[in-house]
C-alpha positions in Angstrom: 20.3 -15.7 -19.7 19.1 -16.4 -16.1 18.4 -13.1 -14.3 18.7 -12.4 -10.6 15.3 -11.6 -9.0 16.3 -7.9 -8.8 17.1 -7.8 -12.5 13.9 -9.7 -13.3 11.7 -7.1 -11.5 13.6 -4.2 -13.0 13.2 -5.5 -16.5 9.4 -5.8 -16.1 9.2 -2.2 -14.7 11.1 -1.0 -17.8 8.6 -2.8 -20.0 11.0 -5.5 -21.1 10.4 -9.3 -21.2 12.5 -11.0 -18.5 13.7 -14.6 -18.4 10.5 -15.5 -16.6 7.6 -13.9 -14.8 8.6 -12.6 -11.3 6.9 -14.7 -8.6 6.6 -12.9 -5.3 4.9 -13.0 -2.0 2.9 -10.1 -0.5 3.7 -10.4 3.2 2.7 -7.7 5.6 5.6 -6.5 7.7 3.7 -6.8 11.0 1.4 -9.5 12.3 -0.7 -11.9 10.1 1.4 -14.5 8.3 4.8 -13.3 9.6 3.5 -13.5 13.1 2.2 -17.0 12.5 5.5 -18.2 11.3 7.6 -16.4 13.9 5.2 -16.1 17.0 8.0 -15.2 19.4 9.2 -12.1 17.5 8.6 -8.7 19.0 5.9 -7.0 16.9 7.6 -3.7 17.5 11.1 -4.9 16.4 10.4 -3.8 12.9 13.8 -4.4 11.5 13.8 -8.0 12.7 10.4 -8.6 11.2 11.4 -7.2 7.8 14.5 -9.3 7.8 12.3 -12.3 8.5 10.1 -11.4 5.5 13.3 -11.6 3.4 14.3 -14.9 5.0 11.1 -16.7 4.5 10.6 -15.4 0.9 14.1 -16.8 0.1 13.4 -20.1 1.8 10.3 -20.6 -0.2 12.1 -19.7 -3.5 10.2 -16.5 -4.3 11.6 -13.3 -5.9 11.7 -11.2 -2.8 9.5 -8.0 -2.7 9.9 -6.3 0.7 7.1 -3.8 1.4 8.1 -1.4 4.1 5.7 0.4 6.3 5.8 -0.3 10.1 8.8 1.0 11.8 10.4 2.4 8.6 7.9 5.3 8.4 7.0 5.8 12.1 5.9 7.8 13.9 3.8 9.1 11.1 0.8 6.8 11.5 -1.4 9.6 10.4 0.0 9.3 6.8 -1.4 5.8 6.4 -4.1 5.2 8.9 -5.6 8.6 9.5 -5.9 11.8 11.4 -3.5 14.6 11.9 0.1 14.7 12.9 -0.1 14.5 16.7 3.5 13.3 17.0 4.9 16.8 16.5 4.2 20.1 18.3 5.1 23.7 17.6 4.2 27.0 19.2 1.0 27.1 17.1 0.2 23.3 17.2 -0.3 22.2 20.7 -1.4 18.6 21.2 -3.1 17.0 24.2 -3.8 13.3 24.0 -5.6 11.1 26.5 -5.2 7.3 26.1 -7.5 4.6 27.3 -7.3 0.8 26.9 -9.6 -2.1 27.6 -6.7 -4.6 27.2 -7.4 -5.2 23.5 -8.2 -1.8 22.0 -6.3 1.4 22.8 -8.0 4.7 22.0 -6.1 8.0 21.7 -8.3 11.1 21.9 -6.4 14.2 20.8 -7.2 17.8 21.0 -5.1 20.1 18.9 -5.0 23.8 19.9 -4.0 26.4 17.3 -4.2 30.2 17.2 -7.2 29.9 15.0 -9.2 27.3 16.8 -9.2 23.7 18.0 -9.4 20.3 16.2 -10.2 16.9 17.7 -9.7 13.3 16.6 -9.8 9.8 17.9 -7.3 7.1 16.9 -7.7 3.4 17.7 -5.3 0.5 17.8 -7.0 -2.9 18.0 -4.9 -6.0 18.8 -6.9 -8.6 16.9 -4.6 -11.4 18.0 -1.2 -11.3 19.9 1.2 -9.4 17.7 -1.3 -8.4 15.0 -2.7 -4.9 15.1 -5.3 -2.9 13.3 -5.0 0.9 13.1 -7.7 3.5 12.2 -8.7 7.1 12.8 -12.2 6.4 14.2 -13.3 10.0 14.7 -12.0 12.2 11.8 -10.8 15.7 12.5 -12.0 17.7 9.5 -15.7 18.6 9.2 -15.7 22.1 7.7 -13.6 24.3 5.4 -12.6 26.2 8.6 -11.1 23.0 10.0 -9.3 22.4 6.8 -7.8 25.9 6.9 -6.5 25.2 10.4 -4.7 22.1 9.2 -3.3 23.9 6.2 -1.9 26.8 8.3 -0.7 25.1 11.4 0.0 21.4 11.0 3.8 20.9 11.4 5.9 20.4 8.3 8.2 17.4 7.9 11.0 17.4 10.5 14.3 18.2 8.9 15.8 15.0 10.4 13.2 12.7 8.9 14.8 12.0 5.5 18.1 10.9 7.1 16.1 8.7 9.6 14.3 6.9 6.8 17.6 6.3 4.9 19.1 4.8 8.0 16.1 2.5 8.5 16.1 1.3 4.9 19.9 0.8 4.5 20.2 -2.5 6.5 17.2 -3.9 4.7 18.7 -3.0 1.3 22.0 -4.6 2.3 20.4 -7.8 3.6 18.4 -8.2 0.4 21.2 -7.8 -2.1 20.1 -9.0 -5.6 17.4 -11.3 -4.3 14.7 -8.8 -4.9 13.5 -5.3 -4.5 12.6 -2.9 -1.7 9.2 -1.3 -2.0 7.9 1.3 0.4 4.3 2.3 1.1 4.6 5.9 0.1 1.8 8.4 0.9 -1.5 7.3 -0.5 -3.1 8.9 -3.5 -5.0 12.1 -2.5 -8.4 10.6 -2.4 -7.2 8.0 0.1 -5.4 10.7 2.0 -8.6 12.8 2.1 -10.5 9.8 3.5 -8.2 9.8 6.5 -9.3 13.4 7.4 -13.1 13.3 6.7 -15.8 10.8 7.0 -15.9 8.6 3.9 -19.7 8.8 3.5 -19.3 12.6 3.1 -16.2 12.3 0.9 -18.0 9.9 -1.6 -20.4 12.6 -2.6 -18.5 15.8 -1.7 -17.5 16.6 -5.3 -21.2 17.1 -5.9 -22.5 18.4 -2.5 -19.6 20.7 -1.6 -17.2 21.1 -4.6 -15.2 24.0 -3.0 -14.5 21.9 0.2 -13.6 18.9 -2.0 -11.2 20.9 -4.1 -9.4 22.4 -1.1 -9.3 19.0 0.6 -7.7 17.3 -2.4 -5.2 20.1 -2.8 -4.3 19.8 0.9 -4.1 16.1 0.7 -1.4 16.4 -2.0 0.5 19.2 -0.4 0.8 17.8 3.1 2.6 14.6 1.9 4.8 16.0 -0.9 8.0 16.4 1.1 7.6 12.9 2.6 7.2 11.4 -0.8 10.4 13.1 -2.0 12.2 11.9 1.1 11.1 8.3 0.7 12.1 8.4 -3.0 15.6 9.6 -2.0 16.0 6.9 0.7 17.1 4.1 -1.6 13.8 2.3 -2.5 13.1 0.5 -5.8 9.4 1.1 -6.0 6.7 3.3 -4.5 3.5 1.6 -3.3 0.6 4.2 -3.6 -2.8 3.5 -2.0 -5.8 4.0 -4.4 -8.4 1.6 -2.9 -10.8 4.2 -1.5 -11.9 5.5 -4.9 -12.8 2.0 -6.0 -14.6 0.7 -9.0 -18.0 1.1 -7.2 -17.7 4.9 -7.8 -17.8 4.3 -11.5 -15.5 5.3 -14.3 -17.2 8.7 -14.9 -16.9 9.8 -11.4 -13.3 8.6 -11.1 -12.2 10.3 -14.4 -14.1 13.6 -13.8 -13.4 14.1 -10.1 -10.5 12.0 -8.9 -8.1 10.9 -11.7 -6.3 14.3 -12.2 -5.4 14.5 -8.5 -4.2 10.9 -8.3 -2.1 11.5 -11.4 -0.3 14.4 -9.7 0.8 12.1 -6.8 2.0 9.4 -9.2 4.0 12.1 -11.2 5.6 13.2 -7.9 6.5 9.7 -6.9 7.9 8.8 -10.3 9.6 12.2 -10.9 13.2 10.8 -10.5 12.5 7.5 -12.3 11.5 5.3 -9.4 8.4 3.3 -10.6 5.2 3.4 -8.6 2.5 0.7 -8.2 -1.0 1.9 -7.6 -2.9 -0.3 -5.1 -6.6 -1.0 -5.3 -7.5 -4.2 -3.4 -11.3 -4.0 -4.0 -13.5 -3.6 -7.0 -11.4 -2.6 -10.0 -12.9 -3.6 -13.3 -14.7 -0.3 -13.9 -11.3 1.5 -13.6 -8.9 -0.7 -15.4 -9.1 1.5 -18.6 -9.0 4.7 -16.5 -5.7 3.7 -14.9 -3.9 4.0 -18.2 -4.2 7.8 -17.8 -2.5 7.7 -14.4 0.9 7.3 -16.0 1.8 4.7 -13.4 4.2 1.9 -14.0 2.1 -0.8 -12.3 -1.3 -1.5 -10.8 -2.2 -4.2 -8.2 -3.5 -6.5 -6.9 -6.5 -7.4 -9.1 -8.3 -9.4 -6.4 -10.5 -12.1 -7.9 -14.2 -12.7 -7.1 -16.2 -13.8 -5.3 -14.9 -12.7 -1.9 -12.0 -10.2 -2.5 -12.8 -8.2 -5.6 -14.2 -8.3 -9.1 -11.0 -8.7 -11.2 -11.2 -10.8 -14.4 -7.5 -11.2 -15.2 -8.1 -12.2 -18.8 -10.2 -9.1 -19.4 -7.7 -7.0 -17.5 -4.8 -8.1 -19.7 -6.8 -7.4 -22.8 -7.8 -4.0 -21.7 -4.4 -2.9 -20.3 -2.6 -4.1 -23.5 0.8 -3.4 -21.9 0.0 0.1 -20.8 1.1 -0.8 -17.2 2.4 -3.8 -15.3 -0.3 -6.0 -13.9 0.6 -7.3 -10.4 -1.2 -9.9 -8.5 -3.8 -12.5 -9.3 -4.1 -15.4 -6.9 -6.7 -15.3 -4.1 -4.9 -15.4 -0.8 -8.0 -16.4 1.2 -10.1 -18.9 -0.8 -7.2 -20.5 -2.6 -4.0 -20.1 -0.5 -5.4 -20.0 3.0 -8.4 -22.2 2.7 -7.7 -24.4 -0.3 -5.9 -27.7 -0.6 -2.4 -27.9 -2.1 -4.0 -29.2 -5.3 -6.4 -26.2 -5.3 -3.4 -23.9 -5.0 -1.5 -25.5 -7.8 -4.5 -25.5 -10.1 -5.4 -21.8 -9.5 -1.8 -20.7 -9.7 -1.1 -22.5 -12.9 -4.2 -21.1 -14.5 -3.5 -17.5 -13.3 0.1 -17.7 -14.7 -1.3 -19.0 -18.0 -3.6 -16.0 -18.3 -1.2 -13.3 -17.0 2.1 -14.4 -18.6 1.5 -13.8 -22.4 3.1 -10.5 -23.6 4.9 -9.8 -20.3 4.1 -6.8 -18.2 3.0 -9.2 -15.4 4.2 -10.0 -11.9 2.5 -12.9 -10.1 1.8 -12.6 -6.4 -0.9 -13.5 -3.9 -3.5 -10.8 -4.5 -3.2 -9.2 -1.0 -1.1 -10.0 2.1 -1.0 -13.6 3.4 -3.5 -14.0 6.2 -2.8 -15.6 9.6 -3.6 -19.3 9.5 -2.3 -19.8 6.0 -0.8 -23.3 5.6 2.9 -23.0 4.8 2.7 -25.9 2.4 0.1 -24.0 0.4 2.4 -21.0 0.1 5.2 -23.3 -1.0 2.9 -24.9 -3.6 2.0 -21.4 -4.8 5.6 -20.4 -5.3 6.9 -23.7 -6.8 3.9 -24.0 -9.2 4.2 -20.4 -10.3 7.9 -20.7 -11.1 7.4 -24.0 -12.9 5.0 -22.2 -15.3 6.8 -18.8 -15.4 9.4 -19.2 -18.1 9.2 -17.4 -21.5 
């Protein structure tokens, strides 16, 4: 029986063998490839952009996988790109922000005043090309346990109106998609990623050895401050959570990950999946050291298994052997060296080979490893989708 794309994805998430491997496109919902294809679109008209992601995925014949972030979850940039919640104020959380711009980069320097002391941070927005932005907290706000305590005591809770707002933003996307695919949402990161948005990463990578008390409190806070948002996103009508786990990459080693990070990450996965919504754990860098460890996360899927030499270190054949159906493997095809820079023949060859490796036994979704870059030839994307579907049947 031929399945709809939605049925196909759902079957894989349940651990069943679908009619064929789902073939999908990872398209960022602001800038990059979508800006290339629709240069006149307003980069801040988030609904229009997300509808275009659906449109172009359909046109190319892919099983649609919408990945919501920009617009859907605003104004909470802190949850994904760093820093504290400077969008909200209370009597005990007073925010003063100064903004400067050189025409390309906008810098927002915030001072937060609380009854117990002050916190400062710097947030940068860099327009790398018209319509394509990079966001980052460039000066982190937490340096000491005292700073962490100020955040724990005084940072505003989730606004009561936020769950309804998110439901309203997702509803038209859900309606437009129908049975042509699934709606994923970038839910709050795993706690190690969240911690890296508050403290300098160089400190974080050794903190479990150098200051274990601060590390423990930081990880607990990183879980607590996003719990209500995770529940609200889950209740908003999504099909799958996307949970960032790239900061604790394979370069940290399996022992460090399992001893100091895994238990915290598992708690966020358990929260995301508590009502039966599957989660996909995202590590877009080095991953091979952790493929076995991820079995203990209890997560439904892991992505994107970026291949060497440029993007990551994933060996898909070894991955499939190690995972042994413990979770769904999502990804596989190099979006830069193959899809962006290769010929159509290169794309067809790499895609067919990746499908040949990933398909046996199921528990596999084929996509470009990470989001399609600006300057990707549309004919290469079309070749990727058509070749994948040609080889996808069981």
